[in-house]
C-alpha positions as CSV (number, residue, x, y, z in Angstrom):
1,M,125.0,61.9,93.0
2,N,126.2,64.1,89.9
3,D,128.8,67.0,90.5
4,A,125.9,69.6,89.9
5,S,123.9,68.1,92.6
6,R,126.1,67.8,94.9
7,R,127.1,71.5,94.9
8,R,123.4,72.6,94.4
9,F,123.1,70.8,97.9
10,L,126.0,72.4,99.5
11,T,124.9,75.7,98.4
12,S,121.7,75.5,99.4
13,S,122.8,73.9,103.1
14,S,125.4,76.7,103.6
15,K,122.4,79.1,103.2
16,L,120.4,77.5,105.1
17,L,123.2,76.8,108.1
18,I,124.0,81.1,107.5
19,A,120.0,81.9,107.8
20,T,120.1,79.7,110.8
21,A,123.0,81.1,112.8
22,T,121.8,84.5,112.0
23,L,118.1,84.0,113.4
24,G,119.8,82.8,116.6
25,S,122.4,85.6,117.1
26,L,119.2,88.1,116.6
27,T,116.9,86.1,118.9
28,A,119.8,86.0,121.7
29,Y,120.6,90.1,121.2
30,A,116.5,90.8,121.4
31,A,116.4,88.5,124.9
32,E,118.8,90.5,126.2
33,E,117.0,93.7,125.5
34,H,113.6,93.3,127.3
35,R,111.9,89.6,128.9
36,H,108.5,89.0,129.7
37,G,107.1,88.5,133.1
38,G,105.0,86.4,134.6
39,P,101.5,85.6,133.4
40,G,99.5,89.1,133.0
41,E,102.5,91.0,133.3
42,G,103.6,92.5,130.0
43,L,106.6,92.8,128.4
44,I,109.1,94.3,130.7
45,V,111.9,97.1,129.1
46,D,114.7,98.5,131.0
47,A,113.6,102.5,131.3
48,A,117.1,104.0,130.8
49,M,116.5,103.0,127.4
50,Q,116.6,105.1,124.7
51,N,115.0,104.9,120.8
52,R,112.1,102.2,122.7
53,C,108.7,103.0,121.7
54,A,107.5,101.8,125.3
55,T,109.9,104.8,127.2
56,C,108.9,107.2,124.5
57,Q,106.5,110.2,125.4
58,F,104.3,109.5,121.9
59,W,104.0,105.7,122.1
60,G,100.0,105.0,123.1
61,G,100.2,101.8,124.2
62,M,99.2,100.0,127.8
63,R,102.1,100.4,130.6
64,K,103.1,101.3,133.3
65,V,106.3,101.9,135.3
66,S,107.8,100.1,138.2
67,N,107.9,101.4,141.7
68,D,111.7,102.1,141.1
69,K,111.3,103.7,138.0
70,K,113.5,101.2,136.4
71,Q,111.4,98.9,133.8
72,V,108.5,100.0,131.9
73,I,105.6,97.0,131.8
74,A,104.2,97.3,128.7
75,Q,100.9,94.9,128.0
76,S,100.4,95.4,124.2
77,M,101.1,97.3,121.0
78,G,100.3,100.8,120.6
79,W,100.1,103.7,118.4
80,C,103.2,106.3,117.7
81,N,101.6,109.5,117.9
82,N,105.0,111.6,117.1
83,P,104.0,113.6,114.0
84,D,107.8,113.3,113.3
85,S,108.5,109.3,113.3
86,P,108.1,106.8,110.1
87,N,105.4,105.4,112.4
88,H,103.1,107.9,112.7
89,Q,99.9,106.2,113.1
90,K,100.9,103.1,112.9
91,L,101.1,99.9,115.6
92,T,104.6,99.4,117.2
93,A,105.9,96.9,119.6
94,A,107.2,98.2,123.1
95,D,110.4,97.2,122.4
96,H,110.7,98.7,118.9
97,H,114.0,100.7,118.5
98,M,113.6,104.0,116.7
99,K,116.2,103.9,114.1
100,K,115.5,107.8,113.0
101,P,118.0,110.0,115.3
102,G,116.1,113.2,117.3
103,I,112.6,112.0,117.2
104,W,112.7,110.2,120.6
105,K,111.6,112.1,123.7
106,K,111.6,110.5,127.0
107,W,108.4,109.5,128.7
108,T,108.2,112.1,131.3
109,V,107.0,110.1,134.0
110,L,110.3,108.5,133.8
């Protein structure tokens, strides 16, 4: 193996290692914020979380609130009905994080 191919191998291997570590940390972060319930329960999102589609007044997905009002259980993707949002009239996941400040409005049921 010559020096050029060795360098190329090390460079491509290090990029793959960094990408794998980044993906792993993002997956761990996402797992902390929400979880899937049992079969048929859907995605469970903490009701106290702000800037999440499932807890927003304008989100148009199938969802319900737990009896203790601490969780929102979302069954599907939903339409964003907030005219101020960059995602207006687009499908978003229940756990989607809205990055634009000031557009999220707490769901009145919560």
